[in-house]
TORDOTOR-917209 format. One line per 3 residues: number of its first residue (from 1); for each residue x, y negated, z negated of N, C-alpha, C. Coordinates in steps of 0.1 Angstrom, whole numbers, always signed. Each point is the difference from the previous one (the first is absolute). Last residue first. Layout:
BEGIN
NUM) X,Y,Z,X,Y,Z,X,Y,Z | ...
% end
This chain:
BEGIN
95) +109,-444,+639,-10,+8,+7,+7,+7,+12 | +13,-24,-53,+2,+2,+14,-10,+9,+7 | -10,-34,-42,+5,+14,+2,+2,+1,+15
92) -5,-43,-39,+0,+6,+13,+5,+14,+0 | -1,-33,-37,-14,+3,+4,-1,+7,+13 | +41,-16,-20,-6,+11,-9,-14,+3,+4
89) +25,-35,+23,+4,+13,+3,-7,+11,-8 | -25,-48,+8,+13,+5,-5,+2,+15,+2 | -28,-38,+30,-2,+12,-8,+14,+4,-5
86) -31,-41,+27,+12,+3,-7,-2,+12,-9 | -28,-9,+46,+0,-1,-14,+14,+3,-6 | -32,-12,+49,+13,+4,-6,+0,-3,-15
83) -38,+12,+42,+4,-9,-11,+13,+5,-5 | -31,+2,+50,+8,+7,-11,+1,-10,-11 | -29,+11,+50,+3,-8,-11,+7,+7,-11
80) -19,+18,+42,+14,-2,-1,+5,-9,-11 | -46,+12,+11,+7,+12,-6,+15,-2,+0 | -35,-42,-4,+7,+9,+10,+6,+12,-7
77) -39,-19,-28,+9,-6,+9,+6,+9,+9 | -30,+10,-37,-7,-3,+13,+10,-7,+10 | +0,+35,-47,+6,-11,+6,-5,-2,+15
74) -10,+33,-37,-10,-8,+7,+6,-12,+7 | +28,+31,-25,-8,+8,+9,-11,-8,+8 | +48,-13,-22,-14,-5,-2,-9,+7,+10
71) +47,+10,-2,-3,-5,-14,-14,-3,-2 | +15,+15,+43,+3,+11,-10,-4,-5,-14 | -4,-30,+35,-10,+10,+1,+2,+11,-9
68) +33,-34,+5,-12,-5,-7,-11,+10,-1 | +52,+13,+3,-11,-3,+9,-12,-4,-8 | +51,-7,-17,-11,+9,-1,-10,-4,+11
65) +56,-8,-17,-12,-4,+8,-10,+11,+0 | +42,-19,-34,-7,+12,+6,-12,-5,+7 | +49,-18,-23,-13,-5,+6,-5,+12,+7
62) +33,+3,-44,-2,+1,+14,-13,-7,+4 | +40,+4,-43,-13,-5,+5,-1,+1,+15 | +31,+25,-42,-1,-5,+13,-14,-4,+3
59) +21,-1,-50,-7,+9,+10,+0,-7,+13 | +29,+0,-51,-6,-7,+11,-6,+10,+10 | +4,+14,-52,+9,-2,+12,-8,-8,+11
56) -8,-22,-36,+9,+10,+6,-6,+14,-2 | -19,-43,-17,-2,+3,+14,+9,+9,+7 | -5,-19,-48,+10,-6,+9,-2,+4,+15
53) -41,-4,-37,+12,+7,+1,+9,-6,+11 | -46,-13,-14,+11,-7,-7,+13,+8,+1 | -42,+11,+22,+0,+4,-15,+11,-6,-7
50) -5,-5,+47,-13,-4,-5,-1,+2,-15 | +37,+15,+26,+1,-14,-4,-13,-5,-6 | +2,+43,+18,+8,-1,-12,+0,-14,-5
47) -20,+9,+41,-8,+7,-10,+7,+1,-14 | +22,-20,+39,-10,-8,-6,-9,+6,-11 | +52,+9,+16,-13,+7,+0,-10,-8,-7
44) +43,-20,+26,-4,+5,-13,-14,+6,+1 | +26,+0,+46,-5,-10,-10,-3,+7,-13 | +22,+6,+54,-1,+6,-13,-3,-11,-10
41) -14,+0,+55,+12,-1,-9,-3,+7,-13 | -26,-1,+43,+2,-14,-4,+13,-1,-9 | -17,+32,+42,+6,+2,-13,+3,-14,-5
38) -38,+14,+38,+12,-7,-4,+4,+4,-14 | -35,+21,+25,+4,-10,+10,+12,-8,-4 | -28,+50,-11,+10,-10,-5,+4,-9,+11
35) -48,+26,-4,+13,+0,+7,+9,-11,-5 | -44,+32,-20,+4,-12,+6,+13,+2,+7 | -45,+27,-27,+12,+0,+8,+3,-13,+5
32) -29,+11,-47,+0,-3,+15,+14,+1,+6 | -13,+3,-48,-4,+12,+7,+0,-2,+15 | -3,-44,-26,+4,+12,-6,-6,+12,+7
29) -8,-48,+9,+10,+7,+8,+4,+14,-6 | -32,-31,-21,-5,+3,+13,+10,+7,+9 | +9,-16,-46,-8,+12,+1,-3,+4,+14
26) +45,-29,-11,-15,-2,+1,-7,+14,+1 | +48,-11,-24,-5,+6,+12,-15,-1,+0 | +30,-13,-37,+1,-9,+11,-7,+5,+13
23) -10,+7,-56,+7,+6,+12,-1,-10,+12 | -11,+4,-58,+3,-8,+12,+7,+8,+10 | -32,+26,-35,+9,-11,+0,+2,-7,+13
20) -11,+53,-3,-5,-11,-7,+10,-12,+0 | -3,+36,+41,+5,-1,-13,-6,-12,-8 | -9,+29,+44,-7,-11,-7,+4,-2,-14
17) +13,+23,+53,+2,+0,-14,-7,-12,-6 | +14,+22,+48,-13,-2,-5,+0,+2,-15 | +40,-15,+37,-4,+9,-11,-14,-4,-4
14) +17,-10,+49,+0,-7,-13,-6,+10,-10 | +27,+12,+46,-13,+0,-6,+2,-7,-14 | +28,-3,+51,-1,+3,-15,-14,+0,-4
11) +36,-1,+46,-14,+1,-4,+1,+4,-15 | +37,-29,+30,-3,+12,-8,-15,+0,-4 | +23,-36,+23,-6,+10,+9,-4,+13,-8
8) +39,-31,-19,-10,-5,+9,-6,+11,+9 | +22,+19,-44,+4,-10,+10,-11,-4,+9 | +10,+24,-54,-7,-1,+13,+6,-11,+9
5) +17,+9,-44,-4,+14,+5,-6,+0,+14 | +37,-35,-26,-14,+1,+6,-2,+14,+5 | +32,-16,-42,+1,+4,+14,-14,+2,+6
2) +25,-29,-43,-12,+8,+5,+2,+3,+15 | +38,-10,-41,-6,-5,+12,-11,+10,+5
% end
């Protein structure tokens, strides 16, 4: 069974890594700080499934909220605007 490392409200940083091949984590959030807003559950690892493997071990998936102005320096909307992205545990570091 997979145990969640983070809980709602935890500040996390998305790893700034650029491995070759299929990855589930968007470039635009890598290296940025966010806040866990929900632990979604444990799922087969999509980065393993993409290569025809069985997706084990399962990984915890989180919804992580980011400030739009942190992600996009030229963002012209409200400074209160946010976006929420699905991020698997292996991409997150505690802050």
